[in-house]
C-alpha positions in Angstrom: 100.7 -10.1 159.3 100.2 -7.7 156.4 96.6 -6.7 155.9 95.1 -7.6 152.6 94.2 -4.7 150.2 90.7 -3.4 150.2 89.4 -2.0 146.9 86.9 0.9 146.5 85.2 0.7 143.1 84.0 4.1 142.1 81.4 4.5 139.4 79.9 7.9 138.3 76.3 7.5 137.1 74.8 10.3 134.9 71.1 11.0 134.7 71.1 9.6 131.1 73.2 6.6 132.0 72.0 3.3 130.6 70.6 1.4 133.6 70.8 -1.9 131.8 74.6 -1.5 131.4 74.8 -0.5 135.1 73.0 -3.6 136.2 75.4 -5.8 134.1 78.4 -4.0 135.6 77.2 -4.5 139.1 76.3 -8.1 138.4 79.8 -8.9 137.2 81.2 -7.2 140.3 79.1 -9.4 142.5 80.9 -12.4 140.9 84.4 -11.3 141.8 86.6 -14.1 143.3 88.2 -11.5 145.7 85.6 -10.2 148.1 87.4 -7.4 149.9 85.8 -4.5 148.0 83.1 -1.9 148.2 81.1 -0.2 145.4 80.5 3.6 145.5 77.9 4.9 143.0 78.0 8.7 142.6 74.9 10.0 140.9 76.3 13.1 139.1 73.0 14.9 138.8 72.0 14.4 142.4 75.3 15.7 143.7 75.5 18.4 140.9 79.0 17.2 140.0 80.7 16.7 136.7 82.2 13.2 135.9 85.7 14.1 137.3 84.1 15.8 140.3 82.0 12.6 140.9 85.2 10.5 140.7 87.0 12.7 143.2 84.0 12.9 145.5 83.8 9.1 145.4 87.5 8.9 146.3 87.0 11.1 149.3 84.2 8.8 150.5 86.2 5.6 149.8 87.5 3.5 152.7 89.7 1.3 150.5 93.5 1.6 150.2 93.1 1.0 146.4 90.7 2.9 144.2 89.2 1.4 141.0 87.7 4.0 138.7 85.4 2.5 136.1 82.2 3.5 134.1 78.8 1.8 134.0 79.7 0.1 130.7 82.7 -1.9 132.2 82.4 -5.7 132.4 85.0 -6.9 134.8 86.0 -10.5 134.7 85.5 -12.4 138.0 89.2 -12.8 138.4 90.3 -9.2 137.9 90.5 -8.1 141.5 92.4 -11.2 142.4 94.9 -10.5 139.6 95.2 -7.0 140.9 95.9 -8.4 144.4 98.7 -10.6 142.9 100.4 -7.6 141.2 100.2 -5.6 144.4 101.7 -8.4 146.5 104.3 -9.4 144.0 105.3 -6.1 142.3 104.1 -3.6 145.0 102.2 -2.0 142.1 100.6 1.4 142.9 98.8 1.6 139.6 97.3 -1.1 137.4 95.9 -0.9 133.9 93.0 -3.2 132.9 93.4 -3.6 129.1 90.1 -2.7 127.5 88.4 -3.9 124.4 84.9 -3.6 123.0 82.5 -6.4 123.9 82.2 -8.9 121.0 79.6 -7.7 118.5 78.5 -8.2 114.9 77.9 -4.5 114.5 80.4 -3.0 112.0 81.0 0.2 114.1 81.7 -1.7 117.2 84.1 -4.0 115.3 85.8 -0.9 114.1 86.1 0.5 117.6 87.4 -2.9 118.8 90.1 -2.6 116.2 91.0 0.8 117.5 91.2 -0.4 121.1 93.6 -3.2 120.0 95.8 -0.6 118.3 95.8 2.1 121.0 96.0 -0.4 123.9 99.8 -0.7 123.2 100.3 3.1 123.5 101.1 4.2 127.0 99.8 7.7 126.3 96.3 6.4 125.6 96.2 3.6 128.1 95.2 4.9 131.5 95.3 2.9 134.8 91.9 2.3 136.3 93.4 1.0 139.6 95.4 3.4 141.7 96.7 3.4 145.3 94.5 5.8 147.4 97.5 7.6 148.9 99.0 8.2 145.5 95.6 9.4 144.1 95.4 11.9 146.9 99.0 13.0 146.4 98.6 13.9 142.7 95.3 15.7 143.5 93.0 13.3 141.8 91.4 14.1 138.5 91.6 17.6 137.1 88.1 18.9 137.2 88.9 21.8 134.8 89.5 19.2 132.0 86.7 16.9 132.9 86.1 15.1 129.6 89.9 14.4 129.2 90.2 12.8 132.6 92.2 9.8 131.2 94.8 12.1 129.6 95.2 14.1 132.8 95.7 11.1 135.0 98.4 9.7 132.7 100.3 13.0 132.8 100.1 13.4 136.6 101.3 9.8 137.1 104.2 10.3 134.6 105.4 13.3 136.6 105.5 11.1 139.7 107.5 8.5 137.8 105.1 5.8 138.8 105.4 2.4 137.0 102.1 0.9 135.9 101.5 -2.8 135.5 98.9 -4.1 133.0 96.4 -7.0 133.1 96.1 -8.0 129.5 94.3 -11.2 130.1 91.4 -11.5 130.7 90.4 -8.4 128.8 88.1 -5.9 130.4 85.2 -5.3 128.0 83.4 -2.0 127.6 80.4 -1.0 125.6 80.7 1.5 122.7 77.8 3.5 121.1 76.9 2.6 117.6 74.8 5.7 116.9 77.1 8.0 114.9 75.5 11.1 116.4 76.2 9.8 119.9 79.8 9.2 118.9 80.1 12.7 117.6 78.5 14.2 120.8 81.0 12.4 123.0 84.0 13.6 120.9 82.5 17.2 120.8 82.4 17.2 124.6 86.0 16.1 124.8 87.0 18.8 122.4 85.3 21.4 124.6 87.8 20.7 127.4 90.9 20.9 125.1 91.6 24.5 125.7 91.6 24.1 129.5 93.8 21.0 129.1 96.4 22.8 127.0 96.4 25.8 129.3 97.2 23.6 132.3 99.5 21.0 130.7 100.8 22.6 127.4 101.6 20.4 124.4 101.6 16.7 125.4 101.8 13.5 123.3 98.0 13.1 123.7 97.4 16.4 121.8 100.0 15.6 119.1 98.3 13.9 116.3 101.6 12.3 115.2 101.4 10.1 118.4 98.1 8.7 117.1 99.4 8.0 113.6 102.5 6.4 115.0 100.3 3.8 116.8 98.5 3.0 113.6 101.7 2.6 111.6 103.2 0.3 114.3 100.1 -1.9 114.1 99.7 -2.0 110.3 99.5 -5.8 110.5 96.2 -5.5 112.5 94.8 -3.0 110.0 95.4 -5.1 106.9 93.8 -8.2 108.5 90.4 -6.5 108.7 89.8 -4.3 105.6 86.1 -3.8 106.3 86.8 -2.8 109.9 89.6 -0.6 108.7 87.3 1.3 106.3 84.7 1.7 109.1 87.4 2.9 111.5 88.6 5.6 109.0 85.0 6.8 108.8 84.7 6.8 112.6 88.0 8.7 113.0 86.8 11.4 110.6 83.7 11.9 112.8 85.9 11.7 115.9 88.5 14.2 114.9 85.9 16.5 113.2 83.7 16.6 116.3 86.7 17.0 118.6 88.0 20.0 116.5 84.5 21.7 116.4 84.2 21.1 120.2 87.5 22.8 120.8 86.1 26.0 119.1 83.4 26.1 121.7 85.2 25.7 125.0 83.2 24.3 127.9 82.2 27.0 130.4 83.7 25.8 133.6 81.4 26.0 136.6 83.6 28.7 138.1 82.4 31.1 135.4 78.7 30.5 136.4 78.7 29.5 140.0 81.6 30.4 142.3 80.5 28.0 145.0 81.0 25.0 142.7 84.7 25.4 142.5 85.2 24.7 146.2 83.8 21.2 145.6 87.0 20.5 143.6 89.9 18.6 145.3 92.5 20.6 143.4 91.0 24.0 144.5 90.8 22.8 148.1 94.3 21.5 148.1 95.7 24.8 146.7 93.5 27.1 148.9 95.9 27.4 151.8 98.9 27.7 149.5 97.2 30.7 147.8 96.5 32.3 151.2 100.3 32.6 151.8 100.9 35.5 149.4 101.5 38.9 150.9 98.3 40.4 149.6 96.2 37.4 150.7 97.6 37.7 154.2 96.8 41.4 154.2 93.2 40.7 153.2 93.0 38.0 155.9 94.3 40.4 158.5 91.7 43.1 157.6 88.9 40.5 157.6 89.8 39.1 161.0 90.3 42.5 162.5 86.9 43.7 161.3 85.2 40.4 162.3 86.5 40.4 165.8 85.4 44.0 166.3 81.9 42.9 165.4 81.7 40.0 167.9 81.1 40.4 171.6 84.4 40.4 173.6 85.1 37.2 175.5 86.1 39.1 178.7 82.5 40.4 179.3 81.0 36.9 179.3 81.1 34.2 181.9 79.6 31.5 179.6 81.1 30.6 176.2 80.0 32.7 173.2 78.7 30.2 170.6 79.3 30.9 167.0 78.0 28.9 164.0 80.5 29.3 161.1 78.9 28.7 157.7 81.5 28.0 155.0 84.5 27.2 157.3 86.5 25.9 154.3 89.9 24.8 155.4 89.6 26.5 158.8 91.2 29.9 158.0 88.7 31.9 160.1 87.9 29.1 162.5 91.5 29.1 163.8 91.3 32.8 164.6 88.0 32.5 166.4 89.1 29.5 168.4 92.3 31.2 169.4 90.2 34.1 170.8 88.2 31.8 173.0 84.9 31.5 171.1 83.0 28.2 171.0 82.8 27.6 167.2 80.6 25.1 165.3 82.4 24.9 161.9 80.3 23.8 158.9 80.7 23.6 155.1 78.9 22.1 152.1 82.3 21.1 150.4 83.6 17.7 151.3 86.9 18.6 149.5 87.4 21.7 151.7 86.6 19.8 154.9 89.1 17.1 154.0 91.8 19.8 154.1 90.3 21.2 157.3 90.6 17.8 159.0 94.3 17.6 158.3 95.0 20.5 160.6 92.5 19.8 163.4 95.0 18.2 165.8 97.7 20.7 165.1 95.5 23.8 165.8 93.2 22.1 168.2 90.2 22.8 166.0 86.6 21.5 166.6 85.2 18.8 164.4 83.5 20.2 161.3 80.0 19.3 160.0 79.2 18.6 156.4 76.0 20.4 155.5 73.6 20.0 152.5 72.7 23.3 150.8 69.3 24.6 152.0 67.7 24.6 155.5 70.1 24.4 158.4 69.7 21.4 160.8 69.6 23.6 163.9 66.8 24.9 166.0 65.7 28.5 166.2 68.1 30.7 168.3 70.7 28.0 168.7 73.9 30.2 168.5 74.8 33.6 169.9 76.2 34.6 166.5 76.3 33.3 162.9 79.4 34.1 160.8 79.9 33.5 157.1 83.0 35.0 155.4 83.3 34.8 151.6 80.2 32.7 151.2 76.9 34.4 150.2 78.3 36.2 147.2 79.4 32.8 145.7 75.7 31.6 145.6 74.5 32.2 142.0 70.8 31.5 142.6 68.7 34.3 144.2 66.4 31.9 146.0 69.5 30.1 147.4 70.9 33.4 148.7 67.6 34.4 150.3 67.3 31.0 152.0 70.9 31.2 153.2 70.2 34.6 154.8 66.9 33.6 156.3 68.4 30.5 157.9 71.3 32.4 159.3 68.9 34.8 160.9 66.7 32.0 162.2 69.3 30.2 164.2 71.1 33.3 165.5 70.2 34.6 169.0 72.0 38.0 168.8 73.7 38.7 165.5 74.7 37.6 162.0 78.0 38.7 160.4 78.3 38.4 156.6 80.4 40.0 153.9 78.9 41.0 150.5 80.5 41.8 147.1 79.0 45.2 146.4 77.9 46.0 142.8 79.9 48.7 140.9 82.5 49.0 143.7 86.2 48.1 143.4 87.3 45.2 141.2 83.9 43.5 141.6 82.7 45.2 138.5 85.0 42.9 136.5 84.1 39.7 138.3 82.4 36.7 136.6 82.5 34.5 139.7 80.7 36.6 142.2 77.1 37.5 142.7 77.1 41.3 143.3 74.7 43.0 145.8 73.1 46.4 145.8 73.0 48.2 149.1 69.2 48.4 149.0 69.0 44.7 148.4 71.0 44.0 151.5 68.7 46.3 153.5 65.7 44.5 152.2 67.2 41.1 153.3 67.6 42.5 156.8 64.1 44.0 157.0 62.4 40.8 155.7 64.1 38.7 158.4 63.7 40.9 161.4 67.2 42.2 161.5 68.8 45.7 161.4 72.3 46.7 160.2 74.3 47.8 163.2 77.8 47.9 161.9 79.6 47.8 158.5 83.1 48.2 157.1 84.5 48.0 153.6 87.0 45.3 152.8 89.4 45.0 149.8 88.1 44.3 146.3 84.8 46.1 146.9 83.5 43.8 149.6 81.6 45.0 152.7 81.4 43.2 156.1 78.1 43.8 157.8 76.8 43.0 161.2 73.0 42.4 161.5 71.4 42.3 164.9 68.0 41.1 166.0 65.4 43.9 166.0 63.9 44.7 169.4 
């Protein structure tokens, strides 16, 4: 007998999110006729994730075979999940659009926005599926975190490339809340405009960025416009604010986290999925060869030891270095703070006979003092933008190591590092200070491509 679908409802929650709206949203979910679902709330500020990152993070944590991406202002009718179930069973639908409209209100601005929803709801370019098969979501790489505020446009484009047919639930309507404060409206559109440059760079000219697509929808629904002249006038005013704020926002592109914190980009599903592909280039393989050769020369040889040599690997990523260490016979404990990278790691565990990885939280390590013979971290510490975070990272590595710590550093004013925006650059004296402060000494070092330096620190006698 075919197993009934299980839905994972994913809701990003910002620090400033309206808790009253969230309570209403959750209350409506509790009234669903179909009970095979879970709710995953992702607090964006606690996880230090953007909205798209929070959605992707929630998808990685989900156990359902269908994902439902909604916001805190959604009011789902009790029959919605059951209607989704029917479409999945009858049409084998992989994506489902819940037709939105603004909650009934006497406020003139919300009436205007309601009119806009009715007009654009018929346009496939502005109507994005909220329900998507988990396998399909994973296949298309989830939401594009580089164009965070334009996540709905992105999903439409990705699904169109897959040729996926979407089905719509037009009745009952799914109501959403819209702000009435004109400044809040402008702020939201400004934020969307900030991601326009990243969107165009990735996807080029699309129907969503062509203003004629918008005008065409209005012309095709002229009968709706002339029915409500007051709402029409208010909508015109709203669109002036919308387009104006959007245009101004596009002049001040959002500084993506990769320009300020290199570690953040590895939380992204798309970066994790492309990481191994990028390592296949000739130059990447050459860098990898030099790294591995230098690293192995810093570690105690297996032949001289009867008992296994234990290695704690911080920042194992997709298992690039882990595989090399395991093949040489070291007993490795792989760890990472990125759920996205570990998801890729787990895909190759059986094939390469890799040990199970551990997801860590940034900060103090959950291991006792002197737990591992060696601690290894390649391409990690120079991605940490906060000085205190780097100091704690080094201190913890030294604390849990019995014999040595092997790290690579991006050296200031050496090689191509001088042109880098992503990397935290180290001075030689700063590295020596790290060692002295933590009871270590530098015993070996070798330069790597792009102005990096691999250093072996050993415990002082």
